[in-house]
VOPAGU-2260 file (C-alpha; in pm, 1 decimal, decimal comma):
REM VOPAGU-2260
SITE   aa  ch    i         X         Y         Z
SITE  UNK   A    0       0,0       0,0       0,0
SITE  UNK   A    1     245,3     263,9    -113,6
SITE  UNK   A    2     132,8     624,6     -97,6
SITE  UNK   A    3     130,7     728,4    -463,3
SITE  UNK   A    4     134,9    1096,0    -562,0
SITE  UNK   A    5      54,4    1209,6    -914,8
SITE  UNK   A    6     -87,7    1501,0   -1109,2
SITE  UNK   A    7    -469,1    1503,4   -1120,0
SITE  UNK   A    8    -578,9    1767,6   -1370,1
SITE  UNK   A    9    -478,9    2108,7   -1236,0
SITE  UNK   A   10    -387,3    1973,8    -892,3
SITE  UNK   A   11    -219,6    1672,6    -731,9
SITE  UNK   A   12    -357,7    1363,4    -560,5
SITE  UNK   A   13    -224,7    1103,5    -319,7
SITE  UNK   A   14    -366,3     751,5    -301,4
SITE  UNK   A   15    -284,9     470,7     -58,1
SITE  UNK   A   16    -575,0     245,4    -156,3
SITE  UNK   A   17    -846,2     458,7       1,9
SITE  UNK   A   18    -912,6     659,1    -315,0
SITE  UNK   A   19    -733,0     972,4    -433,9
SITE  UNK   A   20    -706,4    1262,0    -189,8
SITE  UNK   A   21    -601,3    1612,6    -278,5
SITE  UNK   A   22    -245,4    1700,0    -181,3
SITE  UNK   A   23       9,1    1974,3    -233,9
SITE  UNK   A   24     356,3    1937,7    -381,6
SITE  UNK   A   25     648,1    2174,5    -439,0
SITE  UNK   A   26     598,4    2508,0    -612,6
SITE  UNK   A   27     805,8    2377,0    -908,4
SITE  UNK   A   28     598,5    2057,6    -935,8
SITE  UNK   A   29     728,5    1701,3    -956,2
SITE  UNK   A   30    1059,7    1636,9   -1132,5
SITE  UNK   A   31    1414,9    1520,2   -1074,4
SITE  UNK   A   32    1551,8    1718,3    -779,5
SITE  UNK   A   33    1853,0    1925,4    -884,3
SITE  UNK   A   34    1952,7    2132,2    -580,6
SITE  UNK   A   35    1858,8    2268,2    -241,7
SITE  UNK   A   36    1580,1    2525,9    -263,4
SITE  UNK   A   37    1463,2    2445,5    -617,8
SITE  UNK   A   38    1100,9    2391,3    -505,2
SITE  UNK   A   39    1083,6    2050,0    -673,5
SITE  UNK   A   40     911,6    1750,0    -519,9
SITE  UNK   A   41    1146,8    1468,8    -620,3
SITE  UNK   A   42    1004,7    1199,0    -847,2
SITE  UNK   A   43    1086,9     845,6    -735,6
SITE  UNK   A   44    1013,4     571,9    -480,8
SITE  UNK   A   45    1118,8     687,9    -135,9
SITE  UNK   A   46    1119,6     496,0     192,4
SITE  UNK   A   47     927,4     635,6     488,8
SITE  UNK   A   48    1171,1     660,4     781,8
SITE  UNK   A   49     974,2     777,3    1086,7
SITE  UNK   A   50     699,0    1005,9    1214,4
SITE  UNK   A   51     757,5    1320,4    1418,8
SITE  UNK   A   52     467,0    1491,7    1595,4
SITE  UNK   A   53     368,7    1776,6    1830,7
SITE  UNK   A   54     259,5    1602,6    2152,4
SITE  UNK   A   55     114,1    1929,7    2282,2
SITE  UNK   A   56    -134,2    1932,0    1991,6
SITE  UNK   A   57    -225,9    1567,5    1930,4
SITE  UNK   A   58    -176,0    1214,0    2052,1
SITE  UNK   A   59      94,8     997,2    1901,1
SITE  UNK   A   60     -17,0     887,7    1553,1
SITE  UNK   A   61    -100,5     518,3    1511,9
SITE  UNK   A   62     138,7     371,4    1258,1
SITE  UNK   A   63     387,9      94,4    1199,1
SITE  UNK   A   64     664,5     355,2    1160,6
SITE  UNK   A   65     878,9     467,4    1455,7
SITE  UNK   A   66     716,7     770,3    1624,6
SITE  UNK   A   67     900,0    1050,9    1808,8
SITE  UNK   A   68     784,3    1374,2    1974,5
SITE  UNK   A   69     903,9    1710,6    1843,7
SITE  UNK   A   70    1055,2    1950,1    2098,4
SITE  UNK   A   71    1074,3    2330,2    2066,9
SITE  UNK   A   72    1448,1    2314,5    1992,3
SITE  UNK   A   73    1420,7    2060,2    1708,8
SITE  UNK   A   74    1520,0    2164,5    1357,3
SITE  UNK   A   75    1641,5    2013,4    1029,3
SITE  UNK   A   76    1972,9    2117,7     876,6
SITE  UNK   A   77    1927,7    2256,4     526,2
SITE  UNK   A   78    2267,9    2424,4     498,2
SITE  UNK   A   79    2465,6    2273,3     205,5
SITE  UNK   A   80    2818,6    2183,1     310,7
SITE  UNK   A   81    2728,5    2146,9     679,4
SITE  UNK   A   82    2827,5    1812,6     830,5
SITE  UNK   A   83    2466,4    1769,4     950,1
SITE  UNK   A   84    2308,3    1852,2     613,4
SITE  UNK   A   85    1970,6    1677,0     571,1
SITE  UNK   A   86    1970,4    1557,1     929,9
SITE  UNK   A   87    1787,1    1660,7    1244,7
SITE  UNK   A   88    1967,6    1908,8    1471,1
SITE  UNK   A   89    1896,6    2088,8    1797,7
SITE  UNK   A   90    1875,9    2464,3    1838,0
SITE  UNK   A   91    2061,1    2686,5    1879,2
SITE  UNK   A   92    2233,6    2607,1    1552,0
SITE  UNK   A   93    2361,6    2805,7    1257,8
SITE  UNK   A   94    2101,8    3001,4    1062,5
SITE  UNK   A   95    1823,5    2760,2     975,1
SITE  UNK   A   96    1492,8    2796,9     794,4
SITE  UNK   A   97    1364,7    2451,7     885,1
SITE  UNK   A   98    1246,4    2470,0    1245,1
SITE  UNK   A   99    1022,6    2173,2    1322,7
SITE  UNK   A  100     833,1    2346,5    1606,6
SITE  UNK   A  101     609,0    2589,1    1418,0
SITE  UNK   A  102     329,4    2826,7    1514,3
SITE  UNK   A  103     110,2    2696,5    1231,6
SITE  UNK   A  104      -6,1    2333,8    1215,9
SITE  UNK   A  105     195,7    2225,8     909,3
SITE  UNK   A  106     450,0    2025,3    1109,2
SITE  UNK   A  107     217,7    1891,1    1378,4
SITE  UNK   A  108     272,3    1555,8    1203,1
SITE  UNK   A  109     577,3    1495,1     982,9
SITE  UNK   A  110     674,9    1179,0     801,2
SITE  UNK   A  111    1048,1    1184,9     730,0
SITE  UNK   A  112    1100,7    1068,5     371,9
SITE  UNK   A  113    1420,9     883,4     282,0
SITE  UNK   A  114    1532,3    1125,4      11,6
SITE  UNK   A  115    1903,6    1210,4     -14,8
SITE  UNK   A  116    1985,4    1037,4     310,5
SITE  UNK   A  117    2172,6     717,3     219,2
SITE  UNK   A  118    2418,6     868,6     147,7
SITE  UNK   A  119    2359,8    1240,6     193,4
SITE  UNK   A  120    2483,9    1447,3    -101,5
SITE  UNK   A  121    2541,8    1810,0      -8,8
SITE  UNK   A  122    2315,1    2059,0    -192,4
SITE  UNK   A  123    2103,4    1780,2    -351,9
SITE  UNK   A  124    1802,2    1861,4    -134,2
SITE  UNK   A  125    1696,6    1824,9     225,9
SITE  UNK   A  126    1389,9    1799,0     445,4
SITE  UNK   A  127    1156,7    1620,3     207,8
SITE  UNK   A  128     864,7    1545,9     436,0
SITE  UNK   A  129     506,9    1427,2     414,2
SITE  UNK   A  130     325,8    1682,6     632,7
SITE  UNK   A  131       0,4    1870,1     690,1
SITE  UNK   A  132    -118,7    2096,7     407,4
SITE  UNK   A  133    -225,2    2458,6     431,6
SITE  UNK   A  134    -605,4    2494,4     416,1
SITE  UNK   A  135    -585,3    2605,0      49,9
SITE  UNK   A  136    -329,7    2333,8     -42,8
SITE  UNK   A  137     -78,9    2601,2    -144,0
SITE  UNK   A  138     245,4    2463,5    -288,0
SITE  UNK   A  139     521,8    2349,5     -53,9
SITE  UNK   A  140     897,9    2403,3     -76,0
SITE  UNK   A  141     927,0    2045,5    -211,6
SITE  UNK   A  142     739,8    1828,8      36,8
SITE  UNK   A  143     409,9    1645,3     -10,6
SITE  UNK   A  144     127,2    1780,5     207,3
SITE  UNK   A  145    -211,9    1628,5     293,0
SITE  UNK   A  146    -495,8    1734,8     518,6
SITE  UNK   A  147    -434,0    1636,2     880,5
SITE  UNK   A  148    -714,0    1377,1     869,9
SITE  UNK   A  149    -587,8    1222,1     545,9
SITE  UNK   A  150    -229,7    1207,4     672,6
SITE  UNK   A  151    -332,8    1042,5     999,2
SITE  UNK   A  152    -553,3     795,4     810,3
SITE  UNK   A  153    -271,7     703,5     571,2
SITE  UNK   A  154     -35,8     644,5     864,3
SITE  UNK   A  155    -272,6     392,0    1021,2
SITE  UNK   A  156    -282,0     191,9     697,7
SITE  UNK   A  157      91,1     172,5     624,9
SITE  UNK   A  158     251,9    -168,1     609,4
SITE  UNK   A  159     615,4    -272,2     641,4
SITE  UNK   A  160     829,0    -142,9     351,0
SITE  UNK   A  161     557,4      84,6     206,3
SITE  UNK   A  162     700,9     384,0      24,2
SITE  UNK   A  163     611,7     730,0     -96,5
SITE  UNK   A  164     590,1     694,9    -475,5
SITE  UNK   A  165     602,1    1032,1    -648,8
SITE  UNK   A  166     517,6    1001,7   -1016,7
SITE  UNK   A  167     639,6    1262,7   -1267,1
């Protein structure tokens, strides 16, 4: 039961066997990822590593994946050339844009996607997540975003070795 993301007319849809659900992808659409900050959601078959969540806003999601709480000092390194590039870090840290503890609800649930992590290639792209969408499904910086309810539902249905399949 992979989660498959593809273009659906003028928008994008994700399906994990429960029927297509609207989702958001990067502002540059789906393609081969070229570099950090290009706004592309990378086409391919990506493993789902673990789930991070805001315990002050919801209970731990039910899923087969490992689940960890997010703390206010959690972040993700998106600085090309840094030894922690595309890895979680703790604040304070060098200038970062990717704080995991946010005022909005977008990162209340995050699925860490195994993109550019085995091995990490500097500048190839970082922090590709499956996370909660904005109410209008506005484009992301390169992640895939679903409604909170759809994301939580998909997590309950995952099976061992399921992947995020992003079709060009």
